[in-house]
N, C-alpha and C positions, 0 to 999 in steps of 0.2 A: 367033303368041305362044302359049306353052304355058299350060296350066291351072295357076292358083296352088294350091299345096298348103299347107295349114295346118301351121305348125311346132309340133311337140309340145313342151311345157314339161317339162324334165327334173325329175323329183321330187328333193327334197333327200335327202342321204344318210340312211341309216337311223339313224345314231348322232347326228344333229344335231336339236336341239329346234326345233320351229317357233317363229318370232318371236312374242313375247308382250308386249303393251302392258299395263303395270300402273299404276294410279292409286291411290296410297296416301295416306291422310290421317293416318296414325299414325307418330309418330317411331320407335317400336319396330321397325316393319317396315323402315324405311329403315336403321336401325342394323344390322339383320340382313344387309342387302344389302352392308354394308362387308366382309363375309367372302366375297363372290362372287369367283370366279376371272376373271370377265369385266371387262376394263378399262373398257368403255363403261358397264357397270352401276356400277362403282366411282366413275367420274367423275361420273355423274349423282347417285349417292347422296351423295357429298361436297358437290356443288353444292347439293342440297336441304337438307342439314344446315347448310351455311353460311348459307343464306337463313333457316332456322329460328332459328339461334343469333343472327343479327344483327337480328332483327325489332324488338327493343326498344332497340336501340343508338342512343343520342342522338347521340354523337359518333363517327361512323364514321371510320376512318383516312383515307378518301378526302378529297382537298382540297376537294371540294364542301361538306364539313361543317366544315372548319377554316379556310376563308378568311375569318377574322373578326379583329377587333381583338385585340391581345394581352391587353387587360384582361379579355376574356371567356375566351380560351383559358387564361390563367394560372390561372383558378379550377378548371380540370379537368385539370391536368397529371398525367399518367398516361394521358391522352387521353380516356379513355373512361368517362364516367359513364353508368350505365344506370339506367333506372327500375326494372328488376327483373331478377334473374338466374335467373328461373324456368326459362327454356328451356335455359340452360346447365346448370343443376342437373339438369333432366330428362334431358338427354343424358348427363351424368355418371352418373346412377343407372342408365341403360340400358346402361352399359358401352361408350360410343362412343369413349372416349379411347384405349383399348388398340389396337383395330384401326386407328384413325386414325394412331396412332404408327407402325404398320408401313407405312402407306401413304405417310407423309412421305418415305420412301426408295424408293418404288415406281419401277420402271424406266420406266413410262409418264409422260411429262412432264405430261400433262393431269391424271392422277390425282394425281401429286405436287403439282401447283399447287393443285388444289382441296382436298387434304388440309391443306396448310400454311395455306391461307386460313381453314379451320375452326379450326386451332390458334391462329392470330393473333387470332381473335375470342374464342374460349373462354378464352384465357389471362388475360383480364381478371377472371375469377372466382377468388377465393382458394382454394376447394376444388379447382378444376381445376389451379391452379398447384401445389398441394401434391402432387397425383397425378403431375403432370409431373416434379416433382423426384424422386419415388420411382422413376419410370420412367427417369430420367436421359436426358431427351430433348434436352438442350442441344447435345450433340455432333451429333446428326442435324439440328437446326435450324440450327446454325452452318454445316453443310455446304451448306445451301440458299443461303448467301450467296455461293457461288462465282460467278465472273464469267460462266460459261456458262449460268447459270440465268436464267429469265425475270424481267423487272422486277417483275411481279406477285408472283412467288415471293420476290424480294428484299424487296418491301414488307411482305408478311405474315410472313416469317421475322424481319425486324427488329422488326416489331410484337410478335411473340410474345416475342422476347428483351427488348424494352423493358418488357413486362409482368412478365416473370420477374425482371428485374434489380432490382425493388423490394425483394426479400428478400435478406438478406445471403448466405445459402447459395448462392443462384443467382448472385449477383455473383461469388463465388469460383469457381463452376463455369465460368461464361462466361470469366472471366479465365484460369483454368488450362487450359481447352480451346482457347485461342487465338482467342477470339471478338472481341477488341478490334481486331486488325489488319483483318479484312474489314469491320468496322463503320466504321473510319476511311476505308477505301477507298470505301465507299458514300456518304461525305459529299460526294463529287464526282459522284454519280449524276445523270443528267438528270431523274430523276423527283423532284418535291418531297416526295411521300409517303415515299419511301425516305430522303431526307435527314432529314426530320423524325423518323421512327422511329429512324434510326441515331443522330442527335445526342441524342435523348431517352435511348436506351439507354446511350450514353456518359456522359451526365449522371449517370445512376444509378450507373454503374460507378466514376466518379472520386470518389465519396464515400469510397472506400477508397484509402489512400495508395499501394498498389502499382500500382493502375491509373493514378493521376496521373503517376507516374514513367514508366510505359509509354507513356502518351499523349505525353509529352514526347519520349521516345526514338523513337517511331514517326512523329515529325514531323507531328503532327496540327494544330499551331497555325495554319499557313497555311490549311488547309482550313476550320478553324473560323472564321477571320477572313473568309473568303469568304462564309460563311453570314450574316454581319452585313449583307451587301448584298442578301440575299434579298428578294423582293417579298412574302413571306408573313411577317407579324408573329410567328407562333408559332415559326417556324424561327429568326428573329432572337432571340426571347426565350430559346429553349432554348440557343442558342449563347452568349448572355450569361450565362445561369445556369451553364453549364459553365465559362466563363471565371472566373466568380465563385468557383468551387471550386478550379480548378487554379492560379489566380493567387495562392493562399496560399503556394505554393512559390516561393522566390526565383529558382530556375533558370528556372522557367516565365516569371516576370516579365521576366527578361533577354531570353529569346527573343521574348516579346511586344513588348518595346521595340525589338528589332532588326528586327522585321517591321512596324514602324510601326503597332503595334496601338493606341497612344494616339490616333493620327489618326482611326482608325475610330471609336473611342469618343467622341471629341469631336465628330465629325460627327453622331453620333446625338444627343448632348446639344444641339447647336446647331439641330437640326431639330425644330420645334414639332409636326409631325405624328407624331413618335415619342415623344410624352409618355408613352405607356404603357411605353416601354422605358427611360426615364431613370433610374428607381430601380435597375434591374439594372445599367445602364451605370455609375452612380455607385459601385455596390458593387465593380465591377472596378477602377475608378479608385482607390478607397480602398485596395485591396490594392497597387496599383502605387505609390502615394504613400509606401509604407513605405521604398522605396529612395531613398537620397539622390541617386543619379545621375538617377533619374526626376524627382525634385523639382527638381533643378538644371536639367534639360532643359526642364521646364515653365516654370520661372521665366524662362529665357532666351528661350523661344518665345512667352511671354505667355499660355501655357495656364493657368498657376496663377491669374493675375488674372481670366481668363475664368471659371474654376471658382468663385472666390469671389464674383464678381459674379452668376454664375448662381444660386448658393445664396442670396445676399442678396435677389435680385430675384424669385425664384420664389414663386408663391403656392400651390404644391402641397405639402401638409404632408409627404408621404413623401419628396419630393425634398429638402426642407429638412432633414429628419431624417437622410437618408442622406448628404447633403453634410457635415453636422456629424460623422457617424460617420467619414467619409473623413478629415476633419481630425484627429479623435481618433487614428486609426491612424497617420497621418503624424507626429503630435506625440510619439510614443514615442521617436523618434530625436532626439538633441540638435541635430544639424545641421539636421534638418527644422524643428525649433522655431525655430531662428535664421532660416531662410528665411521661414517663415510670419510671424514677427514683422516682418520687413522688408516683407512684403506687407500689413501692418496687419490681420492676421487678427482682432485684438481687436474691431474695429468690426463685422466680419461676425458674430462670435459674440454680441456684445451685441445686435445687431439680431435675431438668431434667438431670444434670450431673450424678446423682446417679442412673439413670434408667438402666435397663438391655439391652436396645436396642442400638446398635452401631450408628444407624442413628440418634436417638434422642440425643445421647451424642455429636456427631459431630455437629448437628444443634445448640445445646445449646452452644457449644464452639464458633461457628461462631457468635452467637448472643452476647456472651460476648465480642468478638473482636470488634464488632460494637459499643457496649455500652461503651467501654473503652475511647471513645472520650469525655465522660462526666467524669470529674475528680472525682466527688463524687461517681459515680458508680465504677470507677477504684479503689478507696480506699476501697469501700465496698467489691468488689470481692477479693481484696488482702487478706482480713482477712479469708474468708471461702472458696473462690473458688480455690485459688492457689494449696492447697494440693490435691484437686481432679483432677485438670488439670495435675499436676505432675504425678499422678498415671496413667492417660490416655496416657502418653508418652510411657508407657510399654505395651500398647494395641497391640494385634496382628493385629487389623484392621488398615490398612494404612491410611484410611480416617480420623478415629478418632485421630490417632497420628498426622496427619497433622493439623487438626483443633485445637488440644490442643497446638501444637507448635506455631501456629499463635496467639492464644489467649494469651499465655504466653509472646510472643514477644511484643504484644500491651500493656499488663499489666505492663511490666517492663520498657518500653520506658519512659524516663524522670520520673521514679518513683523509687528512691533508696529504699524506704520501701518495695515495691513489689519485687524488686530484692533480697533483704535480705530474704523476705518471701519464695522465691523459694529455697534459700540455706537452710533455716530452715526446709523446707518440704522435705529435702534430694533430691533435684532435680538436683544436679550437675551431678551425675553419669548417670541418665537417659538421660539428655541432651547430654552428651558426646557420649552415645550409639546411640542416634538419628542422630548424624552426619554421620552415615553410613546407614541411612534409604534409602528406595527405591525411595521415591518421592522427587523431587527437592525442592518443597515448604517446605516440612518438614525440610530438611537439612538447607535451608536458614534461616528459622525462629528459629531453634535451635541455629544456630550460632549467630543470632541477640540477643537471650536471654543471651547467654554467654558473648557477647560483652557488653550488658547493665549491667551485673553483674560485669564486669571487671572495670567499671568506679569507683568502690569503692575498694580502695587498700586492705583492710582486706579481702574482698571477693575474690579479684583476687589472693592473695597469698594463699588462701585456696583451689583454684581450680588447680588440677594437672591432667596432661594427655591430656590437650586440644590440644597442639601442635602436639602430635602424631596423634590424631584423625582428625585434620584439614587438614592433607596432602591429604587425599582422596577428600574432597570437593574442594581443590585447583586445582585438576586435572579434575574436572567436565567440561562438555561441555556446561553447562547451565550458562548463563551470570549472572543471579541473584545469583546462588550459588557461583560462582567465586567472585562476588563483596562482598557478605557477609562474605565469608571465608577470603578474604584478609583483611577485616575490623576487623575480629576477631584476626588475626595475629597482626594487628596494635595495638589492645587493650591490648593484652597479651605480646607483644614483648618488652615492656618497662622493663620487669624483665629479669635479666641475665640468670636465670635458664630456663626460658621459651625459650629464644633464643638458649640456648645450646640444649634444647630438640628438637626444630625445626630443628636445624642443624644436630643433630644426626639422626633424622627421615627422612633425605633427603627431607625436605620440602622447602628448599631455591630454588631448581631448578624449581619446578612448580610455585613458586611465581615469579621468574624472567621471566618465560614464559608469565605470565599474563601481563607483561609490553608491550607485543606485541599486546594486545587485541585492537580490533577496537571499543569496547564499552567504551565510555567515563568514565562511573562510575567504571567499572572494572579496567581500566587503572589508574584512580585517586586513588582508594583504594589500588591498588598494589604499586603505588609510595609511598603512605602513609606508608604501611607496610614495604617497603624497607627502608624508612627513619628512622623508629623506630628500625628496626632490625640492622641497620648499626651503632648502638650505641657502639658496642665493636669491637675491631680490628679483632678478629678471624672471626666474622660473616661478617664484611665489606670486608675482604680479600677474603672470600669464595664467596661473592656476586660478587665481581669484577672478580673472576676466572670464574664465570658462565656467565659473559657477561653483568651484570647489568649496568656497567658504560657506555659501548658503547651504549646500548639501551637508557639510560637516556639522553645521549648527543644528540642522534638522536631525541628523543621526544622534547627536549628543543629547537631544531632548528626549529621545526614546530609550527607555531602560532595556528594551529587548534588542535594539540594533546597535547601540554604542559598544565600543570595545576598547581594549587597552591602547590602541593606537589612534582612535578617532579624536580624542581630546588632545593628544600630543600633536597630531597633524594640524588641528585648528590653531593651537598655540604657535606652531612653527610657521604656519602661513602668515599669521599676524605679526610674529616677531621679525619676519623678513619682508614685511610690507607695512612699515610703521605708519605710513599715512592712513592706510585702511584701519589699522589697529587703533590709532588715536581717535579717528573719527567715530569708530564703532564703540570702542570701550572707554574712551576718555582717560586712558592711563598708559604711561610708558615707564617701565621700570629702569633702574640704574643700568641694567644689562642691555636695554634697548638703546643702542647708540644711533642718534640721528645723523644721517649722512646727506650729502648733496642730492637734491631731487625731492627731498621731503616737502610736503605741503600740508598745511592745516586748513581743512575745509570747514571745520566746525562739526558739531554733532550730527551724524547721519541717522535718519530714522530706520528702524528695522525693515528689511525688505527693499530698501532703496539702494540702487547700485551707485557706488562711488565712481564718478567719472575720472578718467585719467587727466593728468596735468595738461597734456596737449589739448584734450577736448575742452577742458575748462578755459584754456587760454584763448580759444577762438570764439568763445561765446560773446555775444554783445554785452555792453555794459548794462548792469542791472543794479537794483537797490538791495540786493542780498548782501550778506556778510562777505567781506573781502577774503580771498584765499591767500594765506600767507606762505610765501615760498622761501625755502632754505637752499641756496646754491652758491657756495663759495668756491666752486671749482673753476679753475682757469679755463678760458677758451683756448683756441689755437695759439700756439707759441708765436705764430707769425703775425698775430694781431698787434698793431701799433697802439699807442696810448689813445689815439683818436678813435680807433676802432672800438676800444674798450668802452669809451664813453657812449658810443652809439649802441653798444650791446644792451645797455640798460633800457633802451626803448624796446618794449616787449615784442616777442615774436621772431627773434633771430632764427634764420634757417641756414643750413649749410648743405651744399649739393653733395650727393653721395659720391660723386667723382672726386671731390676734394678729400674724402676720407680714405679712399682706396690707395693707400701708400704702401711702400715697402716696409718690412719689419723694422728697419733702421729708422726710417722717418717716424714710424708710429711710436718708437721708443722715446723720441725727443718731442713728441706732440701730445696735446691733451684733448684732441678732438674725438672723444667718445662720450657716450651718454653718461649722465651722472650716476646711473644705477650700476654701470659696468665698473666704475672705479670706486665702488663703495669701500672696499677694504683699504685701498691705497689712500683715500682721502682721510679715513678714520685713523689711519696709522701714520699720517704725515707729520713730521715734526715742525715746530714753528720756524726753525732755521731754514728748512726746505721751502716752506711757504714764502718766506722772505726773499729767498733767492729767486724763486719762480716768479714772484710778483715784480721783480726788477729786471726781468729779461727784456732785451731790446730786440727789435725786429732784425737789426743788422747782425746779431749773433748767430743767426741760422745759417747753415752751410748748404751749398749745392742747390741753388734755386734752379728749377727746370723750366722748360719752355711752357709747361702747363700753368705754372704759377705766374709767369709773366703775362700770360693771356687772361688771367682772372679779371683784371679791371675791364678788359674788352668785353668779356662775357657779361659783367654786371651792367656795363653801358648798354649792351644789346638788349638786356632784359628790361631796362628802363624805357628804351625806345619802342619796345614791342607793344602791340595792342593789349588792353587790359585782360581780355578773355584768354589770350595766348599766355600772358604772364601767369594767370591762375593755373593753367594746365601745367606749366613748368614748375610752379611752386609746389604743386602736389607731389612732384617727384623729388623734392628736396627733403633732406633729413632735418627734422625739427629738433631744436635744442632749446632748453629753457635759458632765460637770460642770466648772464654772469653777474653776481652781486659783489662788486669790488669793495663796497663799503663793509659788508659782512666779513670779507677776507681781511680787511684792515683791522676790524674789531678783534678778530681772532689773533692776529699777529700782535696787536697792542696789548691785549689781555694776557697773552703768553708772557710778554716781557714784564708786565706788572705783577702778575700773580704767581707764576712758577717759582720765583726766588723765595717766596714766603715759606716758612718752615712747617707750619701746622695746617691741617685741613680746615680747621675752623677759621683761621686767618684768611685762607684762600677763598672760602665760601663768602665771608664778609666782604672781602675786596671785590669779588666778582659781582656781588649784589650791588655794591656801590657803583661799579663800572656800568652795569646794565641799566640801573636807574638813571644814571647820568646821560646815557645815550638815548633814553626813551622819554626824556622830558623832566627828569629830576624828581625829587620827592613831592608829593601832593598832600596838602592838608585834607584831613578826612572831611571836614565840613565844606570844603570847596571842590570836592571831587566832581560835582555836577558842572563846575565852571571849566573843567579840563576838557576842552573841545577836541578830543581825539577822533571822533567820528568824522568831523569836517576835514581834518587833516588826512585821514585815510581816503576819503572821497576825492580829495584833490589829487592824491597820488594816482588813484584809479583813472581819473580823467586825464591826467598827464600821460599815463602809459597807454590809454585807450584799452584797458584790459582790467578784468576782475581779479587777476593774480598780481599780488604785490610782493616784491622782494623785501624781506624783513629788514635789510639794511637801510631801506629808504624811509622807514618809519622813525620819525623823530618825536612823536607824541604817542606813546604806547600805554595801553591800560594793562590790567592784570594778565590777560592771556598772551599779550604780545611780549611782555617782560618775562613771563615764566618760560615762554618758548625760547627767547633769546638766551636766557640763563642756561637752559638745558643744552642748547646747541653749543655754546662756548664751553660749558662744563665738560661735555662729551669730548670736545676737541683737545682740551688741555689735561684731561684725566681726572676730573673731579666727579665722583659718583653721585648722581642725583636722579630723582624720578620727577615726572611731570604728571600732574593730576588736573583734570578739567572739572570744575564745579558748575554750579547753576548760575544763570544770569550773568554770563560773561566772566565769571571768576575762573582762575586757574592759578596753581601754585606749584612750588617745588619742595620736595622733601629730601632731606639729607640725613645720613646717619653719622653721628659723632660720638666719640668716646669721651665721657666726662672725666675730669681730673680725679685722682684718688683722694679720699678724705684725709684731712690732716692727721698726722701721726701714723698713718698706714702707708708704708712704702711697698712698691712692687705689685700693688693690687690692680688688676685689670678688670675694669667694670664692663658690662655688656654695652654695646652701642645704643644710643637713644635716638629716636627720630625727631627731627626739628623741621618746622616750617620756616622757609626763608622769606622775610619781609622785603618786598620790592617796591611798594607804593608809598606808604606813609612814613615809615622810618627805615629806609633801605639799609640792609645789613643786620637788622635785628633778627635774632634766631629765637623762635617760639617753640617750646616743647609741644609735641603733638598731644592733643587732648586738653591742653590748658585753655583757660577762659580767653586769654588774649588771642590764642591761635584760632579758636572757634569764632571769635569776633572778626578776625581778619578774613576768614573764609566765607563768611556770610554777608549779606547786604546789611 
């Protein structure tokens, strides 16, 4: 055997560095190694960075971290909640992202795998994602989803895309760069991590409608349905959430139905172990129920009955809530409503109203609102559901309160029976309270319910306090609330007490402001409300004072803003404020009955505000046209004949304390403003006027101590200093002077004219009566000698006032006589109109039926309009349009 010779080790080449083992504890050092040309160094550096970046990761993408119930996983969708992003931020600041981006496409598989692993972890940080978008890494990451890549590469590439797909910009990039197709392919991957990351990314992508359509075209539905069978709850949950989004499209629902998707969903619902998935499964079913075909299929297979039973029997609030939401979606279709009614959906929803969960109550109320479109369901809910909904109006939860108000609004619309049921369930007070709720929808719908109830007079009269409560909604900035509030005012304003309540609550001002609204419906309803509220003189005068008249005139001049009620509101305002109407329009029809308190100011110029009678009475004497007053209303019954004569000196005031009497005293007294007794005075018979005019002071019963002290109070007032008297007088209630002469005219005319048998005879007799009281007939040629102006000036000087009671005028010209004729005619029931002409002219028009032509019996001719002559030949009736009539009307 030969001698062993020691083999010599060949020295390394001179250009190769000796192997060097490095142990680094600084991230900066490792980041520098990412630029190494050696593949082994790059792989190890990426691996070290991956471990560093994932140190504080609570929810790693590996299944060891997410094999947990869906209830836990659902709270961290996005996957990865971290306690701190410090390590990722550190790597970002060290510039690790740029070299890692280059390594993602490295030719060495190990380097490529380790680099994409780092990207998958670091992409959970918002700042890192921002830089990744700037670097446009999506194309490189999508390339890593290729079939030839390693499963680990698939896992972390899909994880990176899932993180990035949270932002809209990245969604668009992934879709446009074709990322959806490989993600759908990976839904069938054998690795659950890959499935989870892929379905999560798809869930984010389908939030955009383009991706939803692409998912359908790429036939992703079967693969997603397979994920519902996964043993991992989070995968099932993500698949259900994805279905919840894409099933909003009808085409997807059809594909889902064709692939027996409902069977998969009902299996989940029937499995108690999948409680955590029931809410999401119900959301998908809710979308599917929108289709009538699906609803019919479920009805035929018994699935619908199972669903309703499941909702009714479940004790999980979220399930109850989502079941009710599913019913709501389905109920938007009329055929679906019919099917649901056949399955007695009403019982299920009424049961849900009684749950302890506010969300379920609100959802059930919304479902009831949707089902109200079915008349049979509406009637069924009215019997049992309304009492529970009324109770929910008092809930502390604003969402529940709102849903209940909407349901009641729908139930009571066009349903008098349900409106009555609300009242029987003691819902009036809660509804009025809800008018001050925080949510606009709640207030608007509560107002709607009250409006629906007001359509029935017995119900309307039983509701008190609405006008006080509606003032706040009228001041709302929400157009829906404004519109509904104005409509409520229109519904309740037909009652005098309600109008008084609104007036006293200062509700007219915000109502008038709504006339300025740019919203057509608000303006329309406000006009409607004004038209209704202007039904009495007090309210009409107040509305005019607040500027309603000017606004309505402006609205009616605009073709775009006027509506069906604006013209009616203007007419109603003027018809119940005849002084304003006559001054502005110069015309009062036969239906415009002049009452006490009317005054003729003369023609008012456009834009000039007509002052009130009280304001005009306190003006100093001037050389303007005298204001003619009509007031035949008796003063206090306690006034003696001496007091009456004193009343004609203008400016009588009555202390407010003298008016505050008991209801019995008020019944026997006449101390109210002339406007308040409009209807009484217009309907008072001559006999009653005669009796009241002869009342004596001694006929009054039960004088109290306060009445005995009145003379003392008046004496004290006279002895007070002038300044102090003025202060006290401001507190006194002003009343216009009583015109006893006018009252005598009315009584005398009644005795003379009413016994006459024909209207023509009555008109002629009244014309003669008026002319006699106003200075008699005047010759046309001597009209200039009829010094009526001087006579009126003397009366003004005597009264120290520009306002002249018409009974005081003994020399009257055209417009004085025409006004007196109209006043007396209205009191005794002769229909006539009053027309103002130019240059002091005014006349009366009456409609009379001419006699039948000779030889024709029983022929009723249409009435003809005649002008009543009151100046030159009193009692002469001139046919309108005739030469003599035109001559009379002009100078």
